[in-house]
C-alpha positions in Angstrom: -3.6 -8.3 -14.9 -0.5 -6.4 -17.0 0.2 -2.7 -17.8 1.1 -3.3 -21.9 2.2 0.2 -22.2 3.5 3.5 -19.4 3.8 6.2 -20.0 4.8 9.2 -17.1 5.7 13.4 -17.2 6.2 15.4 -14.8 6.5 13.1 -12.5 9.4 13.7 -9.4 12.5 14.4 -11.6 10.4 11.9 -14.5 10.8 12.8 -17.6 8.4 11.9 -20.4 9.0 8.0 -19.4 7.5 5.8 -22.1 7.8 2.1 -22.7 5.9 -1.0 -23.5 6.6 -3.3 -19.9 7.2 -7.1 -20.4 4.2 -9.2 -19.0 6.4 -11.3 -16.6 9.8 -9.0 -14.9 10.9 -5.6 -15.2 14.2 -4.8 -13.9 15.0 -1.4 -13.6 18.9 -0.6 -13.1 20.0 2.3 -11.9 22.5 4.5 -9.2 20.5 5.8 -6.2 19.0 8.7 -6.8 17.4 8.9 -10.7 14.7 7.4 -10.9 13.8 3.8 -9.9 11.0 4.5 -7.5 9.7 7.3 -9.1 9.1 5.1 -11.7 7.2 2.5 -9.0 5.4 5.6 -7.0 3.6 7.0 -10.7 2.5 2.7 -11.7 1.5 2.4 -7.9 -0.5 6.1 -7.7 -2.2 5.4 -11.6 -3.8 1.5 -9.8 -4.7 3.5 -6.9 -5.0 7.1 -6.8 -2.3 6.9 -3.8 1.7 7.3 -3.4 3.0 4.7 -1.1 5.3 7.2 -0.4 3.6 10.3 1.1 0.1 11.1 1.7 0.6 14.9 0.4 -0.1 14.1 -3.5 1.9 17.4 -3.9 4.8 16.9 -3.1 5.1 14.4 -6.6 5.4 18.0 -9.1 8.6 19.4 -8.7 8.5 23.3 -7.3 9.2 24.4 -10.7 6.8 21.3 -11.9 2.9 22.7 -12.9 1.4 19.9 -14.5 2.7 16.1 -13.8 0.5 13.6 -16.4 0.1 9.5 -16.1 -0.9 6.7 -17.9 -1.0 3.5 -19.1 -3.2 0.8 -21.2 -4.2 -2.4 -19.2 -4.8 -5.4 -19.8 -7.0 -7.9 -17.8 -8.6 -11.7 -19.0 -8.5 -10.7 -22.8 -10.3 -7.3 -22.1 -7.6 -3.2 -23.0 -8.5 -0.4 -20.6 -7.0 2.8 -20.9 -6.0 4.5 -17.4 -4.5 8.7 -17.3 -3.3 10.4 -14.5 -3.2 14.5 -14.1 -1.8 16.4 -11.8 -2.2 20.2 -12.2 -1.9 22.9 -10.0 -1.6 26.9 -10.2 2.0 29.3 -11.8 3.0 29.5 -7.4 0.7 27.9 -6.1 0.6 25.0 -3.3 -2.9 23.3 -4.2 -3.0 20.2 -6.5 -6.2 19.7 -8.4 -5.9 16.0 -10.2 -8.1 14.6 -12.9 -8.4 11.1 -13.9 -9.7 9.5 -17.0 -10.7 5.9 -17.9 -11.1 5.6 -21.9 -9.7 9.1 -22.2 -13.6 9.8 -20.2 -12.7 12.1 -17.3 -14.6 10.2 -14.2 -16.5 12.2 -10.9 -15.9 8.9 -8.8 -13.1 7.5 -7.8 -15.6 4.3 -7.9 -15.4 4.2 -11.4 -11.8 3.6 -11.6 -10.1 2.0 -9.0 -10.0 -2.1 -8.7 -9.0 -1.8 -12.3 -5.2 -1.6 -11.8 -4.2 -3.8 -8.2 -0.6 -3.2 -6.9 1.4 -4.8 -4.2 4.0 -2.3 -3.0 6.5 -4.2 -0.9 9.6 -1.9 -0.3 12.6 -1.5 2.7 10.9 -0.2 4.8 8.1 -2.6 4.5 11.1 -5.1 6.8 10.2 -2.4 9.7 7.6 -3.4 10.3 8.1 -5.5 13.1 9.5 -3.3 14.9 7.7 0.3 13.7 4.9 2.5 15.5 1.6 0.9 15.4 0.3 3.3 12.9 2.7 2.0 10.5 1.6 -1.3 11.2 -2.4 -0.5 10.8 -1.3 1.8 7.3 -0.2 -1.8 5.9 -4.0 -3.5 7.0 -5.1 -0.7 5.5 -3.8 -0.8 2.0 -4.3 -4.0 1.8 -7.8 -3.9 2.5 -7.9 -1.6 0.0 -6.9 -3.6 -3.0 -9.3 -6.1 -1.8 -11.8 -4.1 -1.2 -11.5 0.2 -3.0 -14.7 1.1 -0.6 -12.6 0.5 1.9 -11.1 3.7 1.4 -14.4 5.9 2.0 -14.9 4.0 5.6 -11.9 5.6 6.8 -12.1 8.7 5.5 -15.3 8.9 7.8 -13.7 7.7 10.2 -11.0 10.0 10.3 -13.0 12.9 9.1 -15.3 12.1 12.3 -12.7 11.4 14.9 -11.0 14.9 13.5 -14.6 16.3 14.0 -14.5 14.9 17.7 -11.5 16.0 18.3 -11.4 19.7 17.7 -14.4 19.3 19.8 -12.4 18.4 22.4 -9.4 21.0 22.2 -12.5 23.5 22.7 -13.3 21.8 25.6 -10.2 21.6 27.4 -9.4 25.4 26.9 -12.5 26.3 28.5 -14.4 26.6 25.1 -16.8 23.7 23.8 -20.0 22.5 24.6 -19.6 19.0 26.5 -23.1 18.1 26.4 -22.4 17.5 22.3 -19.6 14.6 23.2 -22.4 11.8 22.7 -23.5 12.9 19.9 -20.5 12.2 18.2 -19.7 9.3 20.6 -22.8 7.8 18.5 -21.2 8.6 15.3 -17.3 7.2 15.7 -18.8 4.2 17.5 -20.5 3.7 14.5 -18.2 4.1 11.9 -15.3 2.9 13.9 -17.1 -0.2 14.4 -17.0 -1.3 10.4 -12.9 -0.2 10.6 -12.3 -2.7 13.2 -14.2 -5.7 12.0 -12.9 -4.9 9.4 -10.3 -5.0 9.3 -10.0 -7.7 12.2 -12.2 -9.8 9.5 -9.2 -9.3 7.1 -6.2 -9.8 9.6 -7.8 -13.5 11.1 -7.9 -14.8 6.8 -4.3 -13.5 6.1 -2.9 -15.0 9.2 -3.3 -18.6 8.1 -1.7 -17.3 4.9 1.0 -16.6 6.2 1.2 -19.3 9.2 1.5 -21.5 6.0 4.2 -19.4 3.6 6.3 -18.9 7.3 6.9 -22.4 7.1 7.7 -22.7 3.7 10.7 -19.4 4.1 11.8 -20.1 7.7 11.1 -23.0 10.0 9.4 -25.9 10.0 9.9 -25.3 14.0 8.1 -21.6 14.4 4.8 -20.6 13.6 3.9 -17.1 12.7 0.9 -15.6 13.3 -1.1 -12.4 12.9 -3.2 -10.9 15.9 -5.4 -7.0 15.5 -4.9 -5.8 18.8 -8.5 -4.0 20.2 -8.1 -1.4 22.5 -10.9 -0.9 25.0 -13.3 -3.8 25.4 -13.9 -4.8 22.2 -13.7 -8.6 21.9 -12.2 -10.2 19.1 -15.7 -11.4 18.4 -18.6 -10.3 18.4 -22.0 -9.0 16.8 -21.6 -5.1 14.5 -24.0 -4.1 17.3 -22.3 -5.3 20.0 -19.6 -3.6 18.6 -20.9 -0.4 18.8 -22.3 -0.5 21.8 -19.1 -1.7 23.3 -17.4 1.1 21.7 -19.1 3.1 22.7 -19.3 2.6 26.4 -15.8 3.2 26.2 -15.5 6.0 24.8 -18.6 7.6 27.3 -15.6 5.9 30.4 -13.3 7.8 28.5 -15.0 11.5 29.2 -13.0 12.9 32.1 -9.9 12.1 30.4 -10.0 13.2 26.3 -11.6 16.3 27.8 -8.9 17.0 30.2 -5.9 15.3 27.5 -8.2 17.2 24.3 -8.2 13.7 22.1 -10.0 11.0 21.3 -7.6 8.1 23.5 -10.0 5.1 22.0 -10.9 3.4 18.6 -9.6 2.0 16.1 -6.5 4.9 15.2 -5.5 3.2 18.2 -5.0 -0.4 17.5 -2.4 -2.7 17.0 -1.3 -5.4 14.3 1.0 -7.4 16.1 3.3 -10.5 14.3 4.3 -12.6 16.6 6.7 -15.7 16.5 5.9 -19.4 18.5 3.3 -17.7 20.4 5.2 -14.3 21.5 6.5 -11.4 19.7 8.7 -10.8 17.3 10.0 -8.4 18.0 11.1 -8.9 21.1 11.9 -12.3 21.0 12.5 -13.5 17.0 16.1 -13.0 16.0 16.3 -10.0 13.2 16.2 -12.8 10.2 13.2 -14.1 11.8 11.2 -11.2 11.5 12.5 -10.0 8.0 11.0 -13.7 6.9 8.5 -13.1 8.8 7.2 -9.8 6.5 8.6 -11.7 3.7 6.1 -14.0 4.6 3.4 -11.4 4.4 3.8 -10.1 1.5 3.5 -13.3 -0.9 0.7 -13.8 1.7 -0.9 -10.8 0.3 -0.2 -11.8 -3.0 -1.8 -15.1 -2.6 -5.1 -13.7 -1.2 -5.2 -11.0 -3.8 -4.7 -13.7 -6.6 -7.6 -16.0 -4.7 -9.9 -12.5 -4.8 -9.4 -10.9 -8.3 -9.3 -14.6 -10.0 -5.4 -13.0 -11.4 -2.2 -11.7 -10.2 -2.0 -7.9 -9.2 0.3 -5.7 -10.3 3.8 -6.4 -7.6 6.5 -3.4 -7.5 9.3 -4.2 -5.6 11.6 -1.6 -4.1 15.1 -2.3 -3.8 14.1 -5.1 -2.2 16.6 -7.4 -2.3 19.6 -5.6 -1.0 18.0 -6.2 2.1 17.4 -9.8 2.1 20.5 -12.3 2.7 21.2 -14.9 0.4 18.6 -17.4 1.5 15.4 -14.3 1.9 16.7 -13.5 -1.6 16.6 -17.0 -2.9 12.7 -18.0 -1.5 11.6 -14.4 -2.5 13.0 -14.8 -6.1 11.6 -18.8 -6.1 7.8 -17.3 -5.4 8.0 -14.2 -8.1 9.1 -16.8 -10.1 6.0 -18.9 -9.8 4.0 -15.5 -9.9 3.0 -15.8 -13.0 1.3 -11.8 -12.8 3.6 -9.1 -14.1 6.5 -7.6 -11.8 8.5 -4.7 -11.2 11.7 -4.9 -9.4 14.1 -1.7 -9.1 18.1 -2.9 -8.1 21.9 -1.3 -8.1 22.6 -4.1 -10.7 20.3 -6.4 -12.2 22.5 -9.0 -12.1 21.5 -8.6 -8.2 18.0 -10.6 -9.1 18.4 -14.3 -10.0 15.0 -15.1 -11.4 15.3 -17.8 -14.3 11.9 -15.9 -15.8 11.8 -13.6 -19.3 12.3 -10.5 -18.4 13.0 -6.6 -19.6 15.8 -4.6 -17.6 15.6 -1.3 -17.7 18.7 1.4 -16.9 17.2 4.9 -14.6 19.4 7.3 -15.6 18.2 11.1 -14.2 15.3 10.1 -15.2 15.1 8.7 -18.5 15.0 5.5 -19.0 18.6 5.1 -20.9 19.1 1.5 -22.5 17.4 -1.4 -23.1 17.6 -4.6 -22.3 15.4 -7.6 -23.5 16.8 -11.2 -21.7 14.0 -13.3 -24.6 12.0 -13.3 -27.1 9.6 -12.8 -26.1 8.8 -9.3 -25.0 7.2 -6.9 -27.8 9.5 -4.2 -27.1 11.3 -2.2 -29.5 14.1 -0.8 -28.1 12.7 2.9 -30.8 9.7 3.1 -28.7 12.0 3.2 -25.3 11.9 7.4 -24.2 15.8 8.1 -23.5 14.3 11.4 -23.0 
């Protein structure tokens, strides 16, 4: 799959940006703060209706902007489809309205939109995964799962909604106003959807771990063995049937009633789980060097792309936000080698295109103040016409 055309206006600082991407490599060059990451974020939002930078999409509109529009033409297996997304709010208002469309027709359900363009994002923030809080590693798993199964988003939202309702009841009980007899009802609801979340994450991590181990051997050392483990809090074993998981989670929730009522929040469930990154059987965050940890995260992203390629039957779109500046020369070469072999469409941001040592054909764009100021084509295969690139 690849984007044949990209258009964005009113999104953060982007000023009527329009261009025809190269089917392979697209390098967005520019100083910090010029809008390079904003362009990647716009593409990511167009693909999955979610930002990789914020959960509040309203932040994507500046305070004096009432409307933003993103559009792109996607080609998969020779068939083209036009995707679009409009974000708007009334003057002076904070509430954001969104409208997505496919081939000019507004879609009322996310399921009718999602899955047509799949994008994997790799940012410098990902390199800190081994040392981050567990919630960041859970988000990594959930975003990767979402790309494989867009329906995962609805499963996750059901869990988050039920968890929020149970926590609201617990706060009322803690304050002496709630009805404790209602807790078993929420235990039943939360255990069912929570078991689905736990099982989905566990299965995905087990599959991804084998791919990570293979890639890590190639880019680090054959003597180092990498493994990912999804650690479930409570009495949920790795190998359980769905019914067993539901029962185990329900029992764990019930056992924590007194504690949860005192604290006012739910202390057990998938929202407390963690993704453990191991090298040679020990937690990487404690026992591995910084270089080894970064090689492990690099292996995770490459493995994620390979997993998606196997699942989709074609490579996904890849968005890399200034990652090369955070890697040493050895890891940079490993990354660029895998990108050369990828065969899919890649968008990379950098402060200097000369840092990106790839042999494949490419298009170089320069971003300045939210505008694409210059176009350079390093081969003759791109259909890009400099006159078709917006200069604002």
